[in-house]
C-alpha positions in Angstrom: 35.7 -2.4 -14.8 34.7 1.1 -14.1 34.5 2.4 -10.5 30.9 1.8 -9.3 30.2 4.9 -7.1 27.8 7.8 -6.7 28.5 9.4 -9.6 28.7 6.6 -11.6 25.0 6.1 -10.5 24.1 9.7 -10.6 25.3 9.6 -14.3 23.2 6.7 -15.4 19.9 8.3 -14.1 20.9 11.4 -16.0 21.7 9.6 -19.1 18.5 7.3 -18.5 20.7 4.2 -18.7 18.6 2.6 -16.6 17.8 -0.9 -18.2 17.1 -2.6 -15.0 14.2 -0.2 -14.7 11.3 -2.3 -15.4 8.9 0.6 -14.4 6.5 -1.5 -12.0 7.0 -3.7 -9.1 8.2 -7.2 -10.1 5.9 -9.9 -10.0 7.6 -12.3 -7.6 8.0 -9.4 -4.9 4.1 -8.4 -5.5 3.3 -11.9 -4.5 5.3 -11.9 -1.4 3.8 -8.5 -0.4 0.4 -9.3 -1.3 0.7 -12.2 1.6 2.0 -10.0 4.4 -0.5 -8.9 6.8 1.5 -6.7 9.3 1.3 -3.3 7.9 3.6 -2.0 10.9 6.4 -4.1 9.7 9.5 -1.5 9.5 10.8 -1.9 5.7 14.1 -1.0 4.1 14.6 -1.0 0.5 18.2 -0.5 -0.3 19.9 0.6 -3.5 16.3 1.0 -4.5 16.3 3.0 -7.6 13.0 4.2 -8.7 11.6 1.7 -6.3 8.1 0.8 -7.6 8.1 -1.9 -4.9 8.2 1.0 -2.1 5.1 2.7 -4.2 3.3 -0.4 -4.3 3.7 -1.2 -0.5 2.9 2.5 0.5 -0.2 2.4 -1.6 -1.0 -0.7 0.0 -0.8 0.6 3.5 2.7 -0.2 4.6 3.6 3.4 6.0 6.7 2.5 7.8 8.7 2.0 4.9 12.4 3.3 4.0 13.9 4.0 0.5 17.7 4.1 0.4 19.9 5.0 -2.7 23.3 6.6 -3.1 21.7 8.7 -6.0 19.5 11.6 -5.6 17.6 11.2 -8.5 15.9 8.1 -8.1 14.6 9.3 -4.7 13.2 12.4 -6.2 11.4 10.3 -9.0 9.6 8.4 -6.0 8.7 11.5 -4.5 7.1 12.8 -7.7 5.2 9.5 -8.1 4.3 9.6 -4.3 4.0 13.1 -3.3 2.9 12.0 0.4 5.9 9.8 0.9 7.7 11.1 3.8 10.9 13.0 2.9 12.3 11.5 6.4 12.0 7.8 4.9 13.8 8.9 1.7 17.7 8.1 2.5 20.0 9.8 0.1 23.2 7.6 1.9 25.4 5.0 1.5 24.1 1.5 2.4 27.5 0.6 4.2 27.1 3.7 6.8 23.5 2.8 7.4 23.1 2.0 11.3 18.9 1.4 11.7 17.3 -2.1 12.2 14.4 -3.3 10.3 11.8 -6.1 10.3 12.1 -6.7 6.6 14.8 -5.7 4.0 13.7 -6.0 0.1 16.5 -7.0 -2.4 15.7 -6.0 -6.0 18.8 -5.3 -8.2 21.0 -4.0 -5.4 23.2 -6.7 -4.9 23.9 -7.2 -8.3 24.9 -3.7 -8.8 27.5 -3.8 -6.2 31.2 -4.4 -7.2 31.4 -8.1 -6.3 34.4 -7.5 -4.0 31.6 -6.0 -1.6 29.5 -9.1 -1.3 30.7 -9.9 2.0 30.6 -6.7 3.5 26.9 -6.8 2.0 26.1 -10.0 3.9 27.4 -8.6 7.2 25.6 -5.0 6.6 22.3 -7.1 6.2 22.7 -9.0 9.2 23.5 -5.7 11.1 20.5 -3.9 10.0 17.6 -6.6 10.5 16.5 -7.1 14.0 16.6 -10.7 15.4 14.5 -12.9 13.1 14.4 -10.1 10.7 13.9 -11.3 7.1 16.1 -10.4 4.1 13.7 -11.3 1.0 14.0 -10.8 -2.8 15.6 -11.9 -5.7 19.3 -12.7 -7.0 20.5 -13.0 -10.7 21.3 -16.5 -11.6 23.6 -16.3 -14.2 27.7 -16.6 -14.4 29.6 -13.8 -12.3 31.7 -12.1 -14.9 33.6 -8.9 -14.7 31.3 -7.3 -17.0 28.6 -5.4 -15.0 26.5 -4.2 -13.3 24.4 -6.3 -13.3 26.9 -8.9 -11.8 25.8 -12.3 -11.7 26.2 -15.3 -9.3 25.1 -18.7 -8.2 22.6 -20.5 -5.8 25.9 -22.3 -4.5 27.7 -18.7 -3.9 24.5 -17.1 -2.2 24.2 -20.3 -0.1 27.6 -20.4 1.1 28.1 -16.6 1.6 24.7 -16.2 3.6 24.4 -19.5 5.7 26.7 -18.5 8.5 24.2 -15.4 9.5 21.0 -16.5 8.1 18.5 -19.4 8.1 17.7 -20.1 4.5 14.1 -20.5 4.3 13.9 -20.2 0.6 16.4 -20.2 -2.3 15.0 -21.3 -5.7 14.7 -20.6 -9.2 11.9 -17.9 -9.5 8.9 -19.3 -11.1 7.0 -16.0 -11.8 9.8 -13.6 -12.8 9.1 -11.0 -15.7 9.7 -12.2 -19.1 13.0 -10.8 -19.5 14.2 -12.1 -16.5 12.7 -15.8 -16.6 15.1 -18.5 -15.7 17.8 -15.9 -14.5 16.3 -15.1 -11.1 16.4 -16.9 -7.6 14.0 -16.0 -5.1 14.7 -15.8 -1.6 13.6 -15.5 1.9 16.5 -15.6 4.7 16.1 -15.2 8.4 18.5 -13.6 10.6 19.8 -15.8 13.3 
């Protein structure tokens, strides 16, 4: 397995090896966003990549949104598409070194991009980054975990056992409105910090 680090991700963007990039907000997340009423929510999208989710939220009046990536290029790409997005809300940093708190964190192809040996650290960090009763919402891949990644897979049982000690599992079920290429391979979830 290659070392998955800042250099790895910068190179993926430089060589346009970004097969996960669908070019628009994913349908399950758009559906979730469209029912949110509180536009003041402090939102984090970690490992955001080109972050069409952030662009969609911003264009719909959610201005307290923070986008984090270890690679600079996707942050620059978002800024090019959304010139009025504040520089101070583009976080070029390591997720595991972040120390702020948020009402809502969006998971979109970040968990599956991390080396699987970081999964428990991810759970702990998400718990620390969320305010009490804060929500972690998004999509996990639902296919066998192999060493061939990213993306790395996982299962409903694994996610449940990893997260249940720190979160109330409100929803964890097959996504019914995934994009065509991911149908049958995604779980939609809503976890609330305990």
